[in-house]
C-alpha positions as CSV (number, residue, x, y, z in Angstrom):
1,M,14.9,-24.6,28.3
2,P,12.8,-25.7,25.2
3,P,14.0,-22.8,22.2
4,V,11.5,-20.1,21.4
5,V,13.0,-19.0,18.0
6,S,14.7,-20.5,15.2
7,V,17.6,-19.5,13.6
8,L,17.9,-20.2,10.1
9,I,21.2,-20.0,8.1
10,P,21.4,-21.6,5.1
11,A,25.4,-22.1,4.1
12,R,27.3,-22.8,1.1
13,D,31.2,-22.5,1.0
14,A,31.4,-20.1,4.2
15,A,34.2,-21.4,6.1
16,G,35.7,-18.2,6.5
17,T,32.9,-16.6,7.9
18,V,30.6,-19.1,9.7
19,S,32.0,-19.3,12.8
20,A,31.9,-15.6,13.4
21,C,28.5,-15.9,12.5
22,L,27.3,-18.7,14.8
23,T,29.6,-16.9,17.5
24,S,27.3,-13.8,17.1
25,V,23.9,-16.3,17.5
26,R,25.8,-18.2,20.6
27,R,26.2,-14.6,22.3
28,Q,22.6,-13.6,22.3
29,S,20.8,-12.1,25.1
30,E,17.8,-14.4,24.0
31,A,19.2,-17.5,24.8
32,R,16.2,-19.8,24.1
33,F,17.1,-20.3,20.7
34,E,17.5,-23.1,18.1
35,C,20.1,-22.8,15.3
36,L,19.9,-24.7,11.9
37,V,22.4,-24.5,9.7
38,V,21.6,-26.0,6.2
39,D,25.0,-26.9,4.7
40,D,23.8,-26.6,1.2
41,G,26.6,-28.9,-0.7
42,S,29.7,-26.9,0.4
43,R,32.9,-28.0,-0.9
44,D,35.0,-26.4,1.8
45,G,35.4,-26.2,5.5
46,T,31.9,-24.8,6.2
47,R,30.0,-28.4,7.7
48,A,33.3,-29.0,9.9
49,A,33.0,-25.4,11.2
50,A,29.5,-25.4,12.2
51,E,29.3,-29.2,13.4
52,A,32.2,-27.8,15.7
53,F,29.5,-25.4,17.2
54,A,26.9,-28.0,17.3
55,A,29.4,-30.3,19.2
56,D,29.8,-28.2,22.1
57,D,26.6,-26.6,22.1
58,P,23.1,-28.7,21.5
59,R,21.5,-25.6,20.7
60,F,23.1,-25.6,17.4
61,R,22.1,-28.4,14.4
62,V,23.6,-29.1,11.3
63,L,21.5,-30.4,8.2
64,S,23.7,-31.3,5.2
65,T,21.7,-31.4,1.6
66,P,23.1,-31.7,-2.0
67,A,23.8,-28.2,-3.8
68,H,20.4,-27.7,-4.6
69,G,20.6,-23.7,-3.9
70,L,19.1,-21.2,-1.7
71,V,15.3,-21.8,-1.9
72,P,15.3,-25.7,-1.4
73,A,18.0,-25.0,1.5
74,L,15.6,-22.6,3.2
75,L,12.7,-25.1,2.6
76,H,14.4,-28.0,4.3
77,G,15.8,-26.0,7.0
78,L,12.4,-24.7,7.8
79,A,10.7,-28.2,7.6
80,A,13.2,-28.8,10.5
81,C,12.2,-25.5,12.9
82,R,10.6,-26.3,16.1
83,T,9.2,-23.3,17.1
84,P,6.7,-20.4,16.6
85,L,9.1,-18.2,15.2
86,V,12.0,-18.4,12.6
87,A,14.9,-15.7,12.4
88,R,16.9,-15.5,9.1
89,L,20.5,-14.8,9.0
90,D,23.1,-15.9,6.2
91,A,26.3,-16.8,6.9
92,D,28.7,-14.3,6.3
93,D,26.6,-12.0,8.3
94,W,26.4,-11.4,12.2
95,M,23.8,-10.0,14.6
96,H,23.7,-7.7,17.5
97,H,23.6,-9.5,20.9
98,R,20.0,-8.8,21.5
99,R,18.3,-9.3,18.0
100,L,16.2,-11.9,19.0
101,E,14.9,-10.4,22.2
102,W,14.5,-7.2,20.6
103,Q,12.6,-8.9,17.5
104,R,11.0,-11.0,19.4
105,Q,9.3,-8.8,22.2
106,S,7.7,-6.9,19.2
107,L,6.5,-9.5,17.8
108,M,4.5,-10.9,21.1
109,A,3.7,-6.9,21.8
110,D,1.5,-7.4,18.4
111,P,0.1,-10.9,17.7
112,G,-1.1,-9.3,14.4
113,L,2.3,-8.8,13.0
114,A,3.3,-11.7,10.8
115,G,6.8,-10.6,11.3
116,V,9.6,-7.8,11.8
117,G,12.9,-7.1,10.2
118,C,15.3,-4.7,11.2
119,H,18.0,-2.1,10.2
120,V,21.6,-2.9,8.9
121,R,25.2,-1.9,8.9
122,V,26.6,-2.9,5.6
123,F,30.5,-3.9,6.0
124,P,33.2,-3.7,5.0
125,R,33.0,0.1,5.2
126,A,36.4,0.8,3.2
127,T,35.1,-1.4,-0.1
128,L,31.5,0.0,0.1
129,R,30.2,1.2,-3.3
130,P,27.6,4.2,-3.3
131,G,24.8,2.4,-4.3
132,L,24.9,0.3,-1.6
133,R,25.3,3.0,1.0
134,G,22.6,5.1,-0.8
135,Y,20.6,1.8,0.3
136,E,21.2,1.7,3.7
137,R,20.5,5.3,4.3
138,W,16.9,4.5,2.5
139,L,16.4,1.5,4.5
140,H,17.2,3.4,7.5
141,T,14.2,5.8,6.6
142,I,12.0,2.9,7.2
143,T,10.7,2.8,10.6
144,S,7.6,1.4,11.0
145,E,4.7,-1.1,9.4
146,H,3.5,1.8,7.3
147,G,6.9,2.6,5.9
148,V,7.5,-1.0,5.2
149,R,4.1,-1.4,3.1
150,A,4.5,2.2,1.6
151,Q,8.2,1.8,0.5
152,R,7.5,-1.8,-0.6
153,F,7.6,-1.1,-4.3
154,I,10.9,1.2,-4.5
155,E,13.3,-1.4,-2.8
156,C,12.9,-4.5,-0.8
157,P,12.2,-2.5,2.3
158,L,13.7,-5.3,4.5
159,P,16.8,-7.0,4.1
160,H,16.2,-10.9,4.1
161,P,19.0,-11.7,6.5
162,T,16.9,-9.5,9.2
163,W,13.6,-11.0,8.9
164,M,12.3,-12.9,11.9
165,L,8.3,-14.4,11.0
166,R,6.0,-16.6,12.8
167,R,6.4,-20.0,11.3
168,A,3.1,-20.9,10.6
169,V,3.1,-18.1,8.3
170,L,6.1,-19.3,6.4
171,Q,4.4,-22.3,6.3
172,A,1.3,-21.0,4.7
173,T,3.5,-19.1,2.2
174,P,7.0,-20.6,1.6
175,W,9.7,-19.4,0.0
176,R,9.8,-20.1,-3.8
177,D,11.9,-20.2,-6.7
178,V,10.4,-18.1,-9.9
179,G,13.6,-16.8,-11.2
180,W,13.5,-13.3,-9.3
181,P,14.8,-12.4,-5.9
182,E,13.3,-15.2,-3.3
183,D,13.1,-12.9,-0.7
184,Y,11.2,-9.7,-2.5
185,D,9.2,-12.4,-3.9
186,L,7.9,-13.5,-0.6
187,L,8.0,-10.1,0.9
188,L,5.3,-8.8,-1.6
189,R,3.1,-12.1,-1.4
190,L,3.2,-11.5,2.3
191,L,1.9,-7.9,1.9
192,G,-0.3,-8.4,-1.1
193,G,-2.1,-11.1,1.2
194,G,-2.8,-8.5,3.8
195,Q,-0.1,-9.5,6.4
196,R,1.6,-7.2,8.5
197,I,5.2,-6.6,8.8
198,G,6.8,-4.7,11.1
199,V,10.7,-3.5,11.6
200,V,12.7,-3.1,14.8
201,P,14.4,0.5,13.7
202,R,17.6,-0.7,15.1
203,R,20.6,-1.8,13.6
204,L,20.6,-5.3,14.7
205,V,22.7,-7.5,11.5
206,G,25.8,-6.7,10.3
207,W,25.2,-7.4,6.6
208,R,28.4,-8.2,4.8
209,D,29.0,-7.0,1.1
210,R,31.7,-9.2,-1.1
211,P,31.6,-10.0,-4.4
212,T,30.2,-13.4,-4.2
213,R,27.1,-12.6,-2.6
214,M,24.2,-14.0,-4.8
215,W,22.8,-10.4,-5.6
216,R,26.0,-9.7,-7.7
217,T,26.2,-13.3,-9.0
218,A,22.9,-14.9,-9.6
219,A,20.9,-14.2,-12.6
220,A,17.7,-14.3,-10.6
221,Y,19.1,-11.0,-9.1
222,T,19.6,-8.9,-12.0
223,P,18.0,-5.2,-12.1
224,E,16.0,-6.9,-15.3
225,R,14.4,-9.7,-13.0
226,F,14.0,-7.5,-10.0
227,L,12.0,-5.1,-12.0
228,A,9.8,-8.2,-13.5
229,C,9.1,-8.9,-10.0
230,K,7.9,-5.6,-9.2
231,A,5.7,-4.9,-12.4
232,R,4.1,-8.4,-11.8
233,F,3.0,-7.4,-8.1
234,L,1.9,-4.2,-9.2
235,A,-0.2,-5.2,-12.0
236,E,-1.7,-8.0,-9.7
237,G,-1.9,-5.8,-6.7
238,P,-2.8,-1.7,-7.1
239,L,-3.2,-1.8,-10.8
240,R,-5.5,-5.2,-11.0
241,H,-8.7,-3.6,-11.3
242,R,-8.0,-1.2,-14.4
243,P,-6.2,-1.8,-17.5
244,E,-4.7,1.8,-17.4
245,Y,-2.9,3.7,-15.0
246,V,-0.8,7.4,-15.2
247,L,3.1,7.1,-15.0
248,W,4.8,10.1,-13.3
249,G,8.2,10.2,-14.5
250,H,9.9,8.9,-17.7
251,G,13.6,8.9,-17.0
252,A,15.4,5.6,-17.5
253,T,13.6,4.0,-14.3
254,G,9.7,5.4,-15.4
255,R,10.6,3.7,-19.2
256,A,11.7,0.6,-17.9
257,L,8.5,0.3,-15.4
258,R,6.4,1.2,-18.2
259,R,7.9,-1.5,-20.4
260,A,7.8,-4.0,-17.8
261,L,3.9,-3.2,-17.1
262,L,3.3,-3.2,-20.8
263,A,4.4,-6.8,-20.5
264,E,1.6,-7.4,-18.0
265,G,-1.1,-6.0,-19.8
266,K,-1.0,-2.4,-18.1
267,Q,-1.0,0.3,-20.3
268,A,0.2,4.1,-19.3
269,A,-2.6,6.2,-20.1
270,A,-0.4,9.7,-19.5
271,I,2.8,10.4,-18.5
272,V,3.5,13.5,-16.0
273,E,6.7,15.3,-16.5
274,I,8.1,18.4,-15.6
275,H,11.2,18.4,-18.2
276,P,10.0,21.3,-20.5
277,R,10.8,19.2,-23.7
278,R,8.7,16.1,-23.2
279,I,5.4,17.9,-22.6
280,G,3.1,17.7,-25.0
281,R,4.7,14.7,-26.6
282,R,3.2,11.2,-27.1
283,I,5.1,8.1,-25.6
284,G,3.8,4.9,-26.4
285,G,0.5,6.4,-27.1
286,A,0.1,8.3,-23.7
287,P,0.3,12.1,-23.6
288,V,2.9,13.8,-21.5
289,V,1.4,16.2,-19.5
290,R,2.7,18.6,-16.5
291,P,1.5,17.7,-13.0
292,E,-1.0,20.1,-12.8
293,A,-3.2,18.1,-15.5
294,L,-3.1,15.2,-13.4
295,P,-6.2,15.5,-12.0
296,S,-8.2,15.3,-15.0
297,W,-6.2,12.4,-16.5
298,R,-6.1,10.4,-13.1
299,A,-10.0,9.8,-13.1
300,G,-9.9,7.2,-10.9
301,R,-6.8,5.3,-12.6
302,P,-4.1,4.5,-10.3
303,L,-0.9,6.6,-10.0
304,V,2.3,5.1,-10.1
305,A,5.4,7.3,-9.3
306,C,8.7,6.3,-10.9
307,V,11.5,8.6,-10.2
308,S,14.5,8.2,-8.9
309,G,16.3,10.1,-5.3
310,A,14.4,10.5,-2.3
311,V,14.2,14.6,-3.1
312,A,12.2,13.9,-6.1
313,R,9.9,11.4,-4.4
314,A,9.5,13.9,-1.5
315,E,8.2,16.6,-3.9
316,I,5.7,14.1,-5.5
317,R,4.3,12.8,-1.9
318,S,3.9,16.8,-1.3
319,F,2.0,17.6,-4.6
320,C,-0.5,14.5,-3.9
321,A,-0.7,15.2,-0.5
322,R,-2.0,18.8,-1.6
323,A,-4.2,17.0,-4.2
324,G,-5.7,15.0,-1.6
325,L,-4.3,11.6,-2.5
326,R,-3.3,8.7,-0.5
327,E,-0.2,7.0,-0.5
328,D,-0.8,3.3,-1.0
329,V,-4.5,3.8,-2.0
330,D,-4.4,6.2,-4.7
331,Y,-0.7,6.1,-5.8
332,W,2.4,4.2,-5.5
333,C,5.9,5.5,-5.5
334,A,7.7,2.5,-7.4
335,A,11.3,3.5,-7.4
């Protein structure tokens, strides 16, 4: 049967995990797939393990490249994909046996969607750190296309290995390497360009956490680079029409974002705070005011809420709703 979805798996030195990953692909309920493993200059048995699957099953193909890095490997694999849909997976992860079926059904039901993600189960659980547990919990609160868009400046709302995108969309807006996370960059470019990205709210991908994952080792994934990416897309998106904005929150995350936005030419006109010792001060030339003073200071300026924690964000959203402000129109949560 001709394939209807391509599974794209870049791999480097993944001999210990790639067989389990490819086994999860092979057992998919949607059997009309092709799986492309791009061996990015591995120095172990990654290529041999992948070729063993290809020798047994013609749906698997192995492409070998020098060790040029993740983005070149993805682009090389994308050029070889032959189906309308491309599903991402990493060589140390696995997927639920109905992942391809359910994500494809979601895209077929809504031709206007550029792609969909899904929820994850991070493993191994015994060594899972609190920060990653919190990120996993937050991801599970994103259950709709609206949630993906509204939450996009807090963190990356869809982990890269969960994506299934239309190949035509990826060809028009491909991955690029610009010194910050390539997945967050691509997602923000797609959403900023008006593309719709949905989510199948099920745990369909097992996402392995280990010390060698790129988000722990690569310079492009440091918090500073992640913040620079976020600030660039805020400046070029919601803040593009005004040189000034109002910032809600000036803790550690708010301070860092204010500086990153200043580097993008965006100045905070006022800072909203509830900390009594900060009220009435000036920070970077901006007065620190109480939430009740927000209407007079906003005056059409976009509001960026930058506070840590779901509870604090919920309180800000409640305040904004009472004030008649609309999320993703009048204000944006960015932490």
